[in-house]
C-alpha positions as CSV (number, residue, x, y, z in Angstrom):
1,X,0.0,0.0,0.0
2,X,1.4,3.4,-1.0
3,X,1.3,5.7,2.0
4,X,1.5,8.7,-0.3
5,X,-1.8,7.9,-2.0
6,X,-4.3,10.7,-1.2
7,X,-7.1,8.2,-0.8
8,X,-5.1,6.0,1.6
9,X,-4.0,9.1,3.6
10,X,-7.7,10.2,3.8
11,X,-8.8,6.8,5.0
12,X,-6.0,6.8,7.6
13,X,-7.1,10.2,9.0
14,X,-10.7,9.0,9.1
15,X,-9.7,5.9,11.0
16,X,-7.8,8.0,13.5
17,X,-10.8,10.4,13.9
18,X,-13.1,7.4,14.5
19,X,-10.8,6.0,17.2
20,X,-10.7,9.4,18.9
21,X,-14.4,9.7,18.7
22,X,-14.7,6.3,20.3
23,X,-12.5,7.5,23.2
24,X,-14.6,10.6,23.6
25,X,-17.8,8.6,23.6
26,X,-16.4,6.2,26.2
27,X,-15.5,9.1,28.5
28,X,-19.0,10.6,28.1
29,X,-20.5,7.3,28.9
30,X,-18.3,6.9,32.0
31,X,-19.4,10.3,33.2
32,X,-23.1,9.4,32.9
33,X,-22.4,6.4,35.1
34,X,-21.3,8.6,37.9
35,X,-17.5,8.7,37.4
36,X,-15.7,12.0,37.8
37,X,-14.2,13.5,34.7
38,X,-10.6,12.9,36.0
39,X,-11.4,9.3,36.8
40,X,-12.9,8.8,33.4
41,X,-9.9,10.2,31.7
42,X,-7.5,8.0,33.7
43,X,-9.5,4.9,32.9
44,X,-9.6,5.8,29.2
45,X,-5.8,6.2,29.2
46,X,-5.5,2.6,30.3
47,X,-7.3,1.4,27.1
48,X,-6.0,1.2,23.6
49,X,-7.5,3.4,21.0
50,X,-6.5,2.6,17.4
51,X,-3.9,0.3,18.8
52,X,-2.3,3.0,20.9
53,X,-2.5,4.3,24.5
54,X,-2.9,8.1,25.1
55,X,-2.3,10.2,28.1
56,X,-5.2,11.8,30.1
57,X,-4.1,15.2,28.9
58,X,-4.4,14.2,25.2
59,X,-7.8,12.6,25.8
60,X,-9.0,15.7,27.6
61,X,-8.0,17.8,24.5
62,X,-10.0,15.6,22.2
63,X,-13.0,15.8,24.5
64,X,-13.1,19.6,24.6
65,X,-12.3,19.9,20.9
66,X,-15.2,17.6,20.1
67,X,-17.5,19.6,22.3
68,X,-16.6,22.8,20.5
69,X,-16.4,21.7,16.8
70,X,-17.8,18.2,16.6
71,X,-16.4,15.2,14.7
72,X,-14.4,17.3,12.3
73,X,-12.2,18.6,15.1
74,X,-11.0,15.0,15.7
75,X,-9.6,14.6,12.1
76,X,-5.8,14.9,12.2
77,X,-4.5,18.0,10.4
78,X,-1.6,17.8,7.9
79,X,1.2,20.3,8.6
80,X,2.3,22.5,5.8
81,X,6.0,21.6,6.6
82,X,5.5,17.9,6.9
83,X,8.7,15.9,6.3
84,X,10.9,18.9,7.1
85,X,13.1,19.3,10.1
86,X,13.0,22.8,11.5
87,X,15.6,24.6,13.6
88,X,18.2,21.8,13.1
89,X,21.3,22.5,11.0
90,X,22.8,19.8,8.9
91,X,25.7,19.5,11.4
92,X,23.3,19.1,14.3
93,X,21.3,16.5,12.4
94,X,24.4,14.5,11.6
95,X,25.6,14.7,15.3
96,X,22.2,13.5,16.5
97,X,22.1,10.5,14.1
98,X,25.7,9.6,15.0
99,X,25.2,9.6,18.7
100,X,21.9,7.6,18.3
101,X,23.8,4.9,16.4
102,X,26.5,4.8,19.0
103,X,24.1,4.6,21.9
104,X,20.8,3.1,20.8
105,X,19.6,2.5,24.3
106,X,20.0,6.2,25.3
107,X,16.8,8.1,25.8
108,X,16.2,11.0,23.4
109,X,16.1,13.5,26.3
110,X,19.5,12.3,27.5
111,X,20.8,12.4,24.0
112,X,19.9,16.0,23.5
113,X,21.2,16.9,26.9
114,X,24.6,15.5,25.9
115,X,24.6,17.5,22.7
116,X,23.8,20.7,24.6
117,X,26.8,20.1,26.8
118,X,28.9,19.8,23.6
119,X,27.4,23.1,22.3
120,X,26.0,21.3,19.3
121,X,22.4,22.1,20.3
122,X,21.2,25.3,21.9
123,X,18.6,24.9,24.6
124,X,15.3,26.5,23.6
125,X,16.3,26.7,19.9
126,X,14.9,23.4,18.8
127,X,11.8,21.2,19.2
128,X,12.0,17.7,20.5
129,X,9.3,16.7,18.0
130,X,11.7,17.6,15.2
131,X,14.3,15.3,16.7
132,X,11.8,12.4,17.0
133,X,10.8,13.0,13.3
134,X,14.4,13.0,12.2
135,X,15.1,9.7,14.0
136,X,12.0,8.2,12.6
137,X,12.9,9.1,9.0
138,X,16.3,7.4,9.4
139,X,14.9,4.3,11.0
140,X,16.4,5.1,14.4
141,X,13.1,5.6,16.4
142,X,12.4,3.3,19.4
143,X,10.1,1.0,17.5
144,X,12.5,0.3,14.7
145,X,15.4,-0.1,17.0
146,X,13.5,-2.6,19.1
147,X,12.6,-4.6,16.0
148,X,16.2,-4.6,14.8
149,X,17.4,-5.8,18.2
150,X,15.0,-8.6,18.2
151,X,15.8,-9.8,14.7
152,X,19.6,-9.4,15.1
153,X,20.0,-11.1,18.4
154,X,20.3,-14.9,17.8
155,X,19.9,-15.7,21.5
156,X,16.8,-13.6,22.0
157,X,13.6,-15.6,22.9
158,X,11.9,-14.7,19.6
159,X,9.9,-18.0,19.9
160,X,7.5,-19.0,22.6
161,X,9.5,-20.4,25.6
162,X,8.7,-21.9,29.0
163,X,10.9,-23.3,31.7
164,X,10.1,-26.9,32.6
165,X,9.4,-26.6,36.3
166,X,7.8,-24.1,38.7
167,X,10.0,-21.5,40.5
168,X,12.7,-21.9,37.8
169,X,12.1,-18.4,36.5
170,X,10.0,-15.5,37.8
171,X,9.3,-12.3,35.9
172,X,8.8,-9.0,37.7
173,X,7.4,-5.7,36.7
174,X,5.3,-2.7,37.9
175,X,2.4,-0.9,36.3
176,X,0.3,2.1,37.1
177,X,-2.9,1.2,39.0
178,X,-6.1,3.0,39.7
179,X,-6.2,6.5,41.1
180,X,-8.0,6.4,44.4
181,X,-10.1,9.3,45.7
182,X,-10.2,9.5,49.4
183,X,-10.5,12.0,52.2
184,X,-7.7,13.2,54.5
185,X,-8.3,11.8,58.0
186,X,-7.0,15.1,59.6
187,X,-8.4,17.8,57.4
188,X,-11.4,16.0,55.8
189,X,-10.4,17.3,52.3
190,X,-10.5,15.1,49.3
191,X,-7.2,13.9,47.9
192,X,-6.1,11.4,45.3
193,X,-3.6,8.5,45.5
194,X,-1.9,7.1,42.5
195,X,-1.5,3.3,43.1
196,X,1.2,1.1,41.6
197,X,0.9,-2.7,41.1
198,X,4.1,-4.6,41.8
199,X,3.8,-8.2,40.5
200,X,5.8,-11.4,40.0
201,X,4.7,-14.3,37.7
202,X,6.0,-17.8,37.5
203,X,7.1,-18.6,33.9
204,X,6.2,-22.3,34.0
205,X,2.7,-22.1,35.6
206,X,1.6,-18.4,35.1
207,X,0.9,-18.4,38.8
208,X,1.4,-15.1,40.5
209,X,3.5,-15.7,43.7
210,X,2.5,-12.2,44.9
211,X,1.2,-8.9,43.5
212,X,0.1,-5.9,45.4
213,X,-0.8,-2.2,45.0
214,X,1.4,0.3,46.7
215,X,1.1,4.1,47.1
216,X,4.7,4.6,45.8
217,X,6.9,3.2,43.0
218,X,10.1,2.7,45.0
219,X,12.6,0.1,46.2
220,X,10.8,-0.3,49.6
221,X,7.6,-1.5,47.8
222,X,9.7,-3.9,45.5
223,X,11.5,-5.5,48.4
224,X,8.3,-5.9,50.4
225,X,6.6,-7.5,47.4
226,X,9.6,-9.9,46.8
227,X,9.6,-10.9,50.5
228,X,5.9,-11.7,50.4
229,X,6.3,-13.7,47.2
230,X,9.1,-15.8,48.6
231,X,7.2,-16.4,51.9
232,X,4.1,-17.6,50.0
233,X,5.6,-19.7,47.1
234,X,9.3,-20.2,47.9
235,X,12.5,-18.7,46.5
236,X,12.9,-18.7,42.7
237,X,16.1,-19.7,40.9
238,X,16.1,-16.8,38.5
239,X,14.3,-13.4,38.3
240,X,13.8,-11.6,35.1
241,X,13.2,-7.8,35.1
242,X,13.5,-4.8,32.9
243,X,16.1,-2.0,33.3
244,X,14.1,0.2,35.7
245,X,16.0,2.2,38.3
246,X,14.7,0.1,41.3
247,X,15.6,-3.2,39.5
248,X,19.1,-2.0,38.9
249,X,19.7,-0.7,42.4
250,X,22.7,-2.1,44.3
251,X,20.5,-2.9,47.3
252,X,18.2,-5.0,45.2
253,X,21.1,-6.9,43.6
254,X,22.5,-7.6,47.1
255,X,19.2,-9.0,48.3
256,X,18.9,-11.3,45.3
257,X,22.5,-12.5,45.8
258,X,21.8,-13.2,49.5
259,X,18.8,-15.2,48.6
260,X,20.6,-17.1,45.9
261,X,18.5,-15.6,43.1
262,X,20.1,-15.1,39.7
263,X,19.0,-11.6,38.6
264,X,18.6,-11.2,34.9
265,X,17.8,-7.9,33.1
266,X,16.2,-7.5,29.7
267,X,18.4,-5.9,27.1
268,X,17.4,-2.4,25.8
269,X,14.4,-2.6,23.5
270,X,13.8,-6.2,24.5
271,X,10.9,-5.7,27.0
272,X,8.8,-8.0,24.7
273,X,10.7,-10.9,26.3
274,X,8.7,-10.3,29.5
275,X,5.5,-10.9,27.6
276,X,3.9,-13.2,30.3
277,X,3.9,-10.5,33.1
278,X,2.8,-7.9,30.5
279,X,-0.1,-10.2,29.5
280,X,-1.0,-10.6,33.2
281,X,-1.2,-6.9,33.7
282,X,-3.5,-6.5,30.7
283,X,-5.7,-9.2,32.3
284,X,-5.7,-7.3,35.6
285,X,-6.7,-4.1,33.7
286,X,-9.4,-5.7,31.6
287,X,-11.0,-7.8,34.4
288,X,-10.3,-6.8,37.9
289,X,-9.7,-3.0,37.4
290,X,-12.6,-2.8,34.9
291,X,-14.9,-4.3,37.6
292,X,-14.1,-1.3,39.8
293,X,-16.5,0.7,37.6
294,X,-19.3,-1.1,39.4
295,X,-17.9,-1.1,42.9
296,X,-15.5,1.8,43.4
297,X,-12.9,1.6,46.1
298,X,-11.5,4.6,48.0
299,X,-8.7,3.1,50.1
300,X,-5.6,1.1,49.3
301,X,-6.3,-1.6,51.8
302,X,-9.8,-2.0,50.2
303,X,-8.3,-2.2,46.7
304,X,-5.7,-4.9,47.7
305,X,-8.3,-6.9,49.6
306,X,-10.5,-7.1,46.5
307,X,-7.5,-7.8,44.3
308,X,-6.2,-10.7,46.5
309,X,-9.7,-12.2,46.4
310,X,-9.9,-12.0,42.6
311,X,-6.3,-13.4,42.2
312,X,-6.9,-16.4,44.4
313,X,-10.5,-17.3,43.7
314,X,-10.6,-16.3,40.0
315,X,-7.3,-16.0,38.1
316,X,-5.4,-18.9,39.8
317,X,-8.4,-21.2,39.5
318,X,-9.5,-20.4,36.0
319,X,-8.2,-22.6,33.0
320,X,-5.4,-20.8,31.2
321,X,-5.3,-21.1,27.4
322,X,-1.5,-21.4,27.3
323,X,-1.6,-24.3,29.8
324,X,-3.8,-26.6,27.7
325,X,-6.8,-26.1,29.9
326,X,-5.1,-26.3,33.3
327,X,-5.3,-23.5,35.8
328,X,-2.1,-21.8,37.1
329,X,-2.7,-23.4,40.6
330,X,-2.9,-26.9,39.0
331,X,0.2,-26.4,36.9
332,X,2.2,-24.9,39.8
333,X,1.3,-27.9,42.0
334,X,2.1,-30.4,39.2
335,X,5.5,-28.8,38.2
336,X,6.8,-28.0,41.6
337,X,9.7,-30.3,42.2
338,X,10.8,-28.8,45.5
339,X,10.3,-25.6,47.4
340,X,13.3,-23.6,48.5
341,X,12.0,-21.7,51.5
342,X,13.3,-18.5,53.0
343,X,16.0,-19.2,55.7
344,X,15.4,-18.4,59.3
345,X,17.6,-15.3,59.0
346,X,15.6,-14.0,56.0
347,X,15.1,-10.6,57.7
348,X,18.8,-10.0,57.8
349,X,19.2,-11.1,54.2
350,X,17.1,-8.1,53.0
351,X,19.4,-5.6,54.7
352,X,21.7,-3.4,52.8
353,X,25.5,-3.9,53.2
354,X,28.3,-1.3,53.1
355,X,31.9,-1.3,54.0
356,X,33.2,1.3,56.6
357,X,36.5,2.0,58.4
358,X,35.9,2.8,62.1
359,X,37.2,6.2,63.1
360,X,39.5,6.8,66.1
361,X,36.5,8.0,68.1
362,X,34.7,4.6,67.4
363,X,32.1,6.1,65.1
364,X,31.0,5.6,61.5
365,X,28.7,7.4,59.2
366,X,25.6,5.7,57.5
367,X,23.4,7.8,55.3
368,X,24.5,11.0,56.9
369,X,24.0,9.7,60.5
370,X,26.7,9.1,63.0
371,X,26.8,5.7,64.7
372,X,29.0,4.5,67.5
373,X,30.4,1.0,67.4
374,X,32.3,-1.2,69.9
375,X,35.5,0.6,70.8
376,X,37.8,-2.4,70.2
377,X,37.0,-2.0,66.5
378,X,38.8,1.4,66.2
379,X,40.7,1.6,62.9
380,X,39.2,-1.7,61.6
381,X,37.5,-2.3,58.3
382,X,34.0,-3.5,59.1
383,X,30.8,-4.4,57.2
384,X,27.6,-2.8,58.2
385,X,24.2,-4.5,57.7
386,X,21.2,-2.1,58.0
387,X,17.7,-1.4,56.9
388,X,17.8,1.8,54.9
389,X,14.0,2.3,55.5
390,X,14.3,2.2,59.3
391,X,16.9,4.9,59.8
392,X,14.4,7.4,61.3
393,X,14.9,7.5,65.0
394,X,17.2,7.3,68.0
395,X,16.1,3.7,68.6
396,X,17.4,2.3,65.3
397,X,20.4,0.1,65.3
398,X,22.8,-1.4,62.7
399,X,24.6,-4.7,62.7
400,X,28.4,-4.6,62.9
401,X,30.3,-7.5,61.2
402,X,34.1,-8.0,61.4
403,X,35.9,-10.7,59.5
404,X,32.6,-12.6,58.8
405,X,31.4,-12.5,62.5
406,X,28.8,-10.3,64.0
407,X,30.8,-8.1,66.5
408,X,27.9,-6.2,68.0
409,X,25.4,-3.4,67.2
410,X,26.0,0.2,66.2
411,X,23.7,2.9,67.8
412,X,23.1,6.5,66.9
413,X,25.8,8.7,68.5
414,X,24.7,10.2,71.9
415,X,27.4,12.7,73.0
416,X,25.8,13.3,76.4
417,X,26.0,9.7,77.3
418,X,29.6,9.6,76.1
419,X,30.5,12.4,78.5
420,X,30.7,9.6,81.1
421,X,33.1,6.7,81.1
422,X,31.4,3.5,80.1
423,X,31.6,0.7,77.6
424,X,29.0,-0.5,75.1
425,X,27.5,-2.9,77.6
426,X,26.5,0.1,79.8
427,X,24.7,1.9,77.0
428,X,21.2,0.8,77.9
429,X,21.8,1.1,81.7
430,X,23.1,4.6,81.4
431,X,20.3,5.6,79.0
432,X,17.7,4.4,81.6
433,X,19.5,6.3,84.3
434,X,19.4,9.5,82.3
435,X,15.7,9.0,81.6
436,X,15.1,8.3,85.3
437,X,17.0,11.4,86.3
438,X,14.9,13.5,84.0
439,X,11.7,12.1,85.4
440,X,12.9,12.5,89.1
441,X,13.8,16.2,88.4
442,X,10.4,16.8,86.9
443,X,8.6,15.1,89.9
444,X,10.7,17.2,92.3
445,X,9.8,20.4,90.4
446,X,6.1,19.5,90.5
447,X,6.3,18.8,94.3
448,X,8.1,22.1,94.9
449,X,5.4,23.9,93.0
450,X,2.7,22.4,95.1
451,X,4.4,23.4,98.4
452,X,4.8,27.0,97.1
453,X,1.1,27.0,96.3
454,X,0.2,25.9,99.8
455,X,2.4,28.6,101.3
């Protein structure tokens, strides 16, 4: 088909306009069913229109344009300078293409930032859309690079694959969940919470060891989800993730190494190799999250409660097309050779680990906080095990390891306690004495005040 044919171009525009009209009609229907405009826009952004997903802002623009001018406003307009690259000199274009070929996994925003540092591009003097069009014309856009990577990599899983036993390989990912509208318990004002679904899926059985909605997309949520998954279904041999920041973090790599999990990352533009977890997310969107239109939830706990019930009573029990009629629960039980459970010291295995040299005053620094350690370790190279998410109070402690043996605990530095001579064994006793002294002083002041009143 010739894309330059006027009739074909007209048909393509009409098809896009019809897809946009379908999105607008869907939003209007959602509003008539009692959904807020913002909620309708968010839900519409989770659905594919003409094979593509659009942001709530784009959908909102279509909605208002349709209200003003009708269907004609949804027909894409042809630019008069179509096919031309504005504000980019031939030298700049050549530099962009060269850098893109050298670093195909680099994001376009990072690419132009580098060119700005080299004074090849001037900030504010170009349009990102022009750069995207330039890359597309030369076959260097993201879609074409992904297709090239898939076809040129002989070891890539371009064919359907499946490990032969359960817990041999898990896939992990995170997706945007529903936006919850709730009231602040202190002020009573309405506020919204963006939820994120962290999930793991077993490659052999399609069973989901654990998946849960969290209010933040961070490492804390990932580690909590991994711990729950291992507690429920055992520890996997391998874990396959994309190249997201939290999956590449040093702490996460250490946790996987401690648990004996081989961590594997997808190559750039090879996210298609995690198709099973992506397919599960689409099932969640099309079934569980779609059902929220009939029974809206307003709290994260309520959302997770309904999701867990759907996961265990519906998804895990329903026959799966790729499993020849078996359910994920049946396949998991059939293919589970043995379960490698979490060890007794599992909590310590999720701790971050750093190397430190103890100062002459028996202190070390962790995340900007001063900790004091056993005095006999002055000048020694030690390893510190700690929970980076529990460093928020005077009661927190860190584990001190020396030559592979735990040598004690490190506590936040208290200079007032250190003004007296004591060793680490007296720490709690002296602390209690200080607290008792403060309370005795307060009681004495109260008693003196009562006697003055009587006089």
